[in-house]
C-alpha positions as CSV (number, residue, x, y, z in Angstrom):
1,M,192.9,102.5,110.1
2,T,189.2,101.8,110.6
3,A,187.4,98.6,111.5
4,D,186.1,98.4,108.0
5,D,189.5,98.5,106.7
6,S,191.0,96.0,109.0
7,Y,188.2,93.4,107.8
8,G,189.0,94.1,104.1
9,R,192.7,93.1,104.8
10,L,191.6,89.8,106.1
11,D,191.2,88.5,102.3
12,D,194.9,89.6,101.8
13,D,197.1,86.5,101.7
14,D,199.9,88.6,102.9
15,Y,198.2,90.1,105.9
16,P,199.7,88.9,109.1
17,A,196.3,88.0,110.8
18,Y,197.4,85.0,113.0
19,T,199.3,84.9,116.2
20,M,201.9,82.1,116.8
21,G,199.5,80.2,119.1
22,R,196.7,80.1,116.4
23,A,199.0,79.4,113.6
24,A,200.3,76.4,115.5
25,E,196.9,75.3,116.3
26,L,195.6,75.6,112.8
27,L,198.7,73.6,111.4
28,G,198.4,71.0,114.2
29,T,201.9,71.6,115.3
30,T,204.0,73.4,118.1
31,Q,205.0,76.9,118.4
32,G,208.7,75.6,118.6
33,F,208.1,74.1,115.0
34,L,207.1,77.6,113.7
35,R,210.2,78.9,115.4
36,A,212.5,76.3,113.7
37,I,211.2,77.1,110.3
38,G,211.6,80.8,111.1
39,E,215.4,80.2,112.2
40,A,215.8,78.2,109.0
41,R,214.5,81.3,107.1
42,L,211.7,79.6,105.5
43,I,209.3,82.2,106.7
44,T,209.7,85.5,108.4
45,P,206.7,86.5,110.5
46,L,206.0,90.1,111.0
47,R,206.2,91.5,114.6
48,S,203.2,93.3,116.2
49,A,203.9,96.7,118.1
50,G,204.4,94.5,121.2
51,G,207.1,92.2,119.5
52,H,204.8,89.1,119.0
53,R,205.1,87.0,115.9
54,R,202.2,87.5,113.2
55,Y,201.6,85.0,110.3
56,S,199.9,85.5,107.0
57,R,197.6,82.8,105.2
58,Y,200.5,82.5,102.7
59,Q,203.0,81.9,105.4
60,L,200.8,79.3,106.9
61,R,200.5,77.4,103.5
62,I,204.3,77.4,103.3
63,A,204.5,76.2,107.0
64,A,201.9,73.5,106.3
65,R,204.0,72.1,103.3
66,A,207.1,72.0,105.4
67,R,205.3,70.1,108.0
68,E,203.9,67.6,105.5
69,L,207.5,66.9,104.6
70,V,209.0,66.7,108.2
71,D,206.0,64.3,109.1
72,Q,207.1,62.2,106.3
73,G,210.6,61.9,107.9
74,T,212.4,64.7,105.9
75,P,215.0,66.8,108.2
76,I,213.7,70.2,108.8
77,E,216.5,72.0,106.9
78,A,216.0,69.8,104.0
79,A,212.2,70.4,104.1
80,C,212.7,74.1,104.2
81,R,215.0,74.0,101.1
82,I,212.6,71.9,99.3
83,V,209.5,74.1,99.9
84,V,211.8,77.1,98.8
85,L,212.5,75.5,95.5
86,E,209.0,74.6,95.0
87,D,207.8,78.0,95.4
88,Q,210.6,79.4,93.2
89,L,209.5,76.7,90.5
90,E,205.8,77.7,90.8
91,E,206.6,81.5,90.5
92,A,209.0,81.0,87.5
93,Q,206.2,78.8,85.7
94,R,203.6,81.4,86.4
95,I,205.8,84.1,84.9
96,N,206.6,81.9,82.0
97,A,203.0,81.3,81.2
98,E,202.2,85.1,81.5
99,N,205.1,85.9,79.1
100,H,203.5,83.6,76.6
101,R,200.1,85.0,77.1
102,T,201.4,88.8,76.6
103,A,203.8,87.7,73.7
104,G,201.1,85.9,71.9
105,T,203.4,82.9,71.1
106,P,202.3,81.4,67.8
107,K,201.3,77.8,67.7
108,L,203.7,75.5,66.0
109,T,202.5,73.8,62.9
110,P,203.7,70.5,61.8
111,T,206.0,70.3,58.8
112,A,205.4,67.8,56.1
């Protein structure tokens, strides 16, 4: 991979560009929090060749939402479950909207 290829991947939400330390800094949290949500299987960071955790922007958004819930007093396990359910709902709504667009769902007309 060339340097130009690497820079292009930084726009990819799934590219694991952030170290654990940088991710914790960006989120204003601790590395322990990131480990905890990893243990709860909310996110699974990729590993570098040296075995270090690497996080994507998508994973950071998920972690930020979990952090928000925990800061509001939600236990970490419950926060992780809520975030998973929110993510699943968002995906289902996106798929549903796409299906309606491609199927050309007719508009309903009122009956007299």
